[in-house]
Every structure is written in structure tokens, then in C-alpha cells.
N, C-alpha and C positions, 0 to 999 in steps of 0.2 A: 681585712684581707686575710685569708687562711694561709698558714705556713706551707712550706714546700711539701712536707709529709702529708698534710691534710689535702693539699691539691692532688697529690699522687693517688691517695686513697679515693678521693672524689672522682678522679679520672678513671679509676678502675671500676668503681661501683656504678657510675652513671651508665656505661654501656650495658652492664649486667642488668641494671634495673630496666633499661630500655628493652633489652631482649626478653626479660621476663614479661614485661607488659605486652610486647608484640606477640609472644607465644601464647598469651592468654586470649588473644583476639581470635575470633572465628573468621576465616577468609572466605568470603562469598564470591565465587567466580561467575562473572556475567558475560554472556555472549550476545552481542547486539550488532546492529548495522550502523554504518557511517552515514548519518543524515543530520539535518539541522536540529530537529526536535530531540533526537537522541544525544546530540552534542550538548544541548542545553541540560538535559537530564544528567549527563555525566558531570557537567560543571556545577549543578545544583546539589549533587550527591554528597558534598562535604557536609551539608546540613544534616543529612541522615546519619553520617558517621559521628557527628557531634552529639546527636541525641541517642546514638547507639554505640558507645565507646568500646563495647565488646565485639563489634563487627567491623571488619575492614573489607572494602570492596575492591575486587580485582577485575579490571575491564579487559575484554577481548573484543575489539572493534574490527569488523570486517565489512567487505562489500556484500551486497545481497546474495550473489551467487555462492561466494565462499561460505557465508553464514549457513545457507541452506545445506550445502554439502557437508559441512562439519557436524551440524546438529543432527541431520538425518543419519550420518554414519554412526554417531553416538547412540541414537535411538535403536538402530538396527542391531548394533553390537551389544547392547545392554550396558554400555559403559556410562559413566557419569563424570565427564570432564568439566561440566559446568553445573552450577547450582541454579542459575537463572538463564533461561534461553528466550530469545525473541522469536516468536512464531506469528503466523498469519491466520486468517479465518479459514484458510484451506487446511492447515495442519491441525489446529486445535481440536476440532471434533473427531477427526480421524484418529489422532494420537490419544485422545481421551478414551475413545472406544477401545483402543488396543491396550489400555492400561499403562501407557508410557508417561502420562502426566499426572501430577498430584491434583486430585479434585479440590476445588476451592469453595467448599461449602461451609466453612467455619470462619468466615470473615467477620471482623469486629463490626458492631452495630453502626459506629460512626463512619464506616466506609460507605454506607448508603448504596447498596447494590441497585436499588430501584431508581437511582439517579442516572445509571448507565443507559444510553440510548438503546431501546429495546432491540432493534435489528442487529446492532453490534453485539449486544449481550447474547442474543440467540445464536448468532453466527460463531461465537466462541464457546458454545455449550454442546454437550452431548446428553440427550435425554434429560434436559432441564438442569444439568449440573455444569457450572462454569469450570473450564480447564485452563483458562488464560484470562488475564485482566487487560483491558484495552488501554494502551498508552495513547494512541490516537486512532480515529476512524476516518474513513474517506469514501467518497463516491467519485464520479467523473462529471465533468461539466464542459461547456463551451466557453472559451475565452475569445474575446474579439476586440478589435481596435475601433472605438467609437468614432474617432476622428476620420479614419479611412472610410468607414461606412457613411459618415456625413458628407464627405467629398463626392461620393457616388450617389448621394440621395437614397441610400439603402437603410432599411430599418430591420434590425434583428427581431424576429418574432418572439413572443413570450415562450413558445414551445417550438423550436425549429425542427424541421424535418431534414432528412438527408438530401432530398431533392433541392430544398432551399439552400442548404449549405453548399452543395455543388455549384448551384447557380451563382451564389455570392462569390465563391472561390474563383470562378471564371472571370468575374468582373473586377475582382480586387488584385489579381495577380499582375505584377509588373516586374518581371525578372530583370529588365534593364536597369531598374532602380533598386534591385536587390530586395524586393518585397514579394513574398510568396503568399498566395491566397489561403493556403491551408497547410498546417504542419501536423503530421501524425506520426505515431511510433512506427519504426521500421526495423529496429534491432530484433533479431530472432530470439525467441524464448517464451516460455509459457507465462512468465510475468511481464513480458515486454510486448512484442507485436501481437501475440495471441490474446493477451488480456484485452487490448483495445479491440481487435478484430472480432472477438467473440461477442462483445456488446453490439457491435455493428451487425453481426450475423443474427443475434437475437431479434433486433429491430426489423430485419429483413424477413423474419419467419424461418430462418435456418435453425438447425439443431445438431448437436453432436451425436445423439442417439435417439432412436424412436422409443416407443413405450415398451418394446420387447428387447431393448438393449442392442439393437442392430445399429452399427455406425451409419451416419448419414452425411459424411463429409464430401460426397460426390453428387449431392443433390442440385437441382436447378437453383435453389435459393443460395447455396454456397457459391455456385457459379456467378450469380448476380453480385454477391458480396465481393468476391475477389476481382471481378471485372471492374467494378466501381472503385474499389480500393486502389488497384494498380493505376487506373486512369487518373485518379486524384493525386496520387503520389507523384506520378510522372509529369502531369500537366501543371499542377498547382503547388507542388511541394519543393523544398530545397534540394539541392544536389546531395548525393551520398545519403539518401534517405534510409538505406539499410543499416546505417551506423547510428541512427538517431533514436534515442529513448527519451525518458522524461527529462533528464538533465540537459541534454543537447537542445531539445525543443523549448524548454524553459528559457535557456540563454538566448535562443533565436527570437522568441517572443519579446523578452525583456529588451533586446537590442532594437526592436521595431521592425524585425524582418518577417514577422508572421502576421497576416491580417486576422487569421483565426487559428485556434489551436484547441484540440479536444483531448483532455487528459485529466489527471487526478485533481480533486478539489484542494489538495494540500498546497497547490501552487498559488492559490488565491492571495494569501498574505504576502507572497513574494512579489507578485506582479504589480501590487499597489505600493510597494516599498520603494520610494524614490532613490534610496541609497543603492539599490541593485537594479532598478528598472526605470530607465529614462522615459518610458511610456506609461508610467504609473497613473498619471492623470487621465489618460484616455482608455484605460482598461475597462472592458465591460464583461458582464457575466450572464450566461444563459444556460438552461438545461442542456444535457447531451442530446443529440438529435434522435428522433424516432423515425420510423418508416411505416410498415404494416402494423407494428405493435410498439407500445411503450414498455412492454414487459422485457426486462433484461437490457434495456437500452443504456442504463448507467449502472456502473458496477458498485459493489459493496466490499470493502476491505478494511481491515484493522491490523496494525502492528501491535502485538500484545506481548506481555511478559508471562512466562509460565515456569513452573518448577518441575523438573524431571522426577519421575517416581523414584528413581535410583540416586537422586542427588544426595550428597554427603551431609548437607546442612539445610534441610527442608524448612525447618522453622524459621531460621534466620533469613532464608531466601524469600519466604512468604512475607515476612515483615518488610523486606525491601520492596517487593512488587506492590504490596498494599500501599506503602508510602508513595511510590513513584506514579501511581495511577489514581491518587486520591483527590478529592476536592481541595484539600489543603495544599497539595503540591501545585495545583493549577493557580491557586491564589498567590502562592509564593513566586511562581514564574511571572505572573502579572505584575507583582510589586517590584520584582528584581529586573526583569527584562522588558515588560510591557504586555498589555493585553493582546497585542498583535502577534505575540510569540507563544501564546499558550497552545498546548496540544489540542487540535480541533477534533470535532466529531466523536467525542466519547461520552460527554455528560450533558444532561439537560440544563443543569445549573449554569454552565458556561454561557448558554444562549439566553439566559435570563438576565445577564449582566448588561446594564445600560452602557457602560464604558466599552464593552466588547462590541455591542451593536453599533456604536458610533464609529469605532475604529475599523470595523470590519463590515463594509457594505455588502459583502458576499455571504455573511453569516447565515441569514435565513435561507438563502439558496442552497448552501451546503447542508444545513439541517434537513431541509425538505428532500434533497437528493438522497441522503442517507435513509431517511424514514420511508421514502417511496420506492426504494430498491426492492426487487422481487426475487430473492434467491430461492424461495419455495416454488415459484412459477416463473422460471427465467425466460421462457419462450412463448410464442403465440399459441402453440398447441401443447397439450399435456405431455410431459416427459417424466421418466422415472428418477431423474437426478435433481439435485439442488446446486446452487452456486450460479452467480451471474457471469463473471468473466472466467470462470473455471468450472469444471465438473467435479463435484465433491466425492470422488472415489479414489481409491489407491491406484497409482500408476498414471494419474492425469498429468503429473509433472513431466513424465516421459513422453506421453502422447503430445502434450502441448509443445514441448521442445522440438519434437520431430516435425509437427505441423508448422511450427514457426520457421524452421530451417527451409522447408519446402516453399513457403510463401516468400521468404527472402530470396530463394533461387528464382522464383517467378518474377519478382521485382527486378532482379539483375539480368533477366533474359536467359537464364540457364535452364529453365523449364518452361514449357508452354502451359497454358491454362489447363488443358486436358491432362497433361502429365502431372500437374500439381494436384488436381482433384483426385486423380487415381492414386498418387503417392500418399496423399493424406488419408484416403480411405483405407489403404493397405496398412499404413503404419498404425492407425488407431485400432483396426481389426486385430492385428497381430499383438499389440501391447495389451489390449483389453483381454484377449484370450489368455495371456500369460499372467496377468495380475488380478483378474476378477476373482472375487471370493463371495459368490452368492449375491451379487448386487441385483 
């Protein structure tokens, strides 16, 4: 045991040594969203810090809306408050084109870029260069209760149409028992109700712009879309539908209150998890509905990690995002948490795993949905834009938010259908004129 003097010296030197060690570390600031997959990444990140003792990770976790707001503010101002930012397929190519993001064209060979699902890789690229690495990818699909279908002697088709979904919803709705035939997004926002409704509009043959960039939000096709959407929400959906987004509808489905639900494929692992879903054994999966067209009927999205061009620690940041989106990371999650918890929709190698196929009966359906999404031709007729559930142009976030609010007003009876169509057309026309740059 050291003497008193030795202990005093040790007590002085220890914090000094600790401070010196801390100061030697590079702090990588990460802005990300609060969801299950990102939470697992944060929990697993201690392994990265162990293998990179000169790097310390600082997490800034926000909800979707706040993340977009803060990151966009940074990009517009030229600031670099974060070294790693979480972006989607909407932002990555646009911001890469603007020079806001670090090009990721010098990745190590063992990263195996060719293992990334091609549609996801393409959606995160500009002119063939990746500007963000996919943490997970997703499309949309139809979830349904096999037990409720069986009671009514109904069979979900291999490729359902919207007419069939409406007919099923009418037969399966039993509001006296708290069962709603169909749960859909109603919360206003370009990433909420508009993301869903745009896929429905694509299937109906509607479009945001014609080939000459004239807005088409007041067309007969959009009238049919909104008419059916409102009718389904009112007649077959839960109350307070304008408050429901992914999380609310996931909870309703898991509680057995939705006979059908159309939303992101990332919910598949959750609805078959008996720990959070009492209806896990009866959950079924089918493609998102089609109508006149299958083009754009199911969306394509990825949450991805990118490095701002003005980031203070670009090399260290790229080391982290390479680790967090690698095959090795997915294997580590599988070993630590389980194959059912791996980030989906990003790598071909995940879908080649026998254990994953056994644990995830939806895996092939998710992979097929991602691979058959049509961002290059999102509608029945030729259009000048890309993107399934969004239009890949500057200002669409503003357009989508405005349209989403108008549709929410329509649901609540604050606007008529004619007023909504007119308001949507005017909003998109005005915002496009203010934000277009040679599109």
C-alpha cells in the first residue's frame, strides 16, 4: 500500500493523465434520429471506440423533424456543428450535387461497395458517386391479420390492388370491437402523410409535375386519390387519424386493432416479435397495393450516414460511418442482439444468411420491394423527376409539408375536396417558382 505522500501524488497525477488522454482524443459529433436501429448502433459503438482509442463519439439524438431542421440549417449556413449527419435518399444526391457532403469514393476494399443493394446505392449517389452510406433501407408493404382474413374467408392476393384493399377493409372493420379495417398515415408532413399518399397517387396515375414541370396537383387522378383516401380513413380507420404516423399505427396493429396496415417495411421485424406484438403469430405480409400502375406504388428510402464537407474531423468521421454500415457491423449485431435486429435493406449478404431467412419470413418480400421500386420512373406516364414518395428537387420538403397540411385539413373537414386540390396546386406552383433552379 503506498504511503500518504505517494497517494497524494498519485491523486494529483491521475486526473492530469486522464485529461491528457482525453485531450488527445478526437471528438466526432454525430447527429442522428431516435429509432430502434439507431439505438442499437449507439449501444454497439463502444466496440468502435475500443478499436479506435484516439476517437470519442459524441451523440446528438433527435426526432425526425428536429434532425432535418438542424442539419439543413447547418448546410445552408456553411457551419459544421456535426462531423457525421444522418440523411435520407432525398437529401444525399441533392446535397452531394451542391458540394455540401464529402464524396465517398475512397472506401476500403473490405467495405465491399458492390454488396450494397443497387437501388439504395444509386439513390444515395450523384453522378455515380456515393455521398452517404446506408445504415438501413426500406420500402413499403401491406401488413395484414391472417386470422381475421380467415374468419371472413378472405384471401390476400399475391399482389393486391387498391380496389381489393378497400373491399377487404369494408368487410373487416368492426368498430364496436375496436377493430379497424385499414390503418394509414394521417399526420401532416412530407415524410408522413405525403410519403404514403404519393405512392397511392403514383398507382392511380397521378403525378406532381408533367413533363414540362407544370404542377398537376388538381388533376382528376389526384381527385380520385384524395376521395378514396378520405373515405378509407373515415370509414375504416381509427379515430384521430390526423395524429397517426408510423409509430402510432405500428402500436395499433401490434395491439390487434388494425386488420390491415400499409407502411414501411422496417416494421416487419417488430410485428412478428411476440415481446411487443400480441398478434405476432397472425401477422401476414404482402406488397403495397397497385391500381392503374405498379410504378411508384411502393417507396424507396434509406437512412444513411454522411460527412459534411466542412466537418472538422472528416477522416475520423468516415472511419466511423464505414464501420457502422459494414458487413462486420451487421454480423456483430446478429451475434449480440440477434438476426432479427440487424439493419435491413442495405446489403445483399444479409439476405444470403440462412439464419436471417429463418427468423425473418418477410425478408424476401422486403428485398423484392426494395429492388423493384422505380424511382427513375415513379409514375404511369413519363415525368421529369425522380423519387417515389417524394420529388427529388430542391424545395420539395416545403411543397410536401404544405400539401400535407391541406390534406390534413380535408380529413378534418376544414377544407372541401375542391378547396384542397386548388390549395395544393397553388402551393406547389408558388414554391416551385421560388426554389427551382433549372430543373
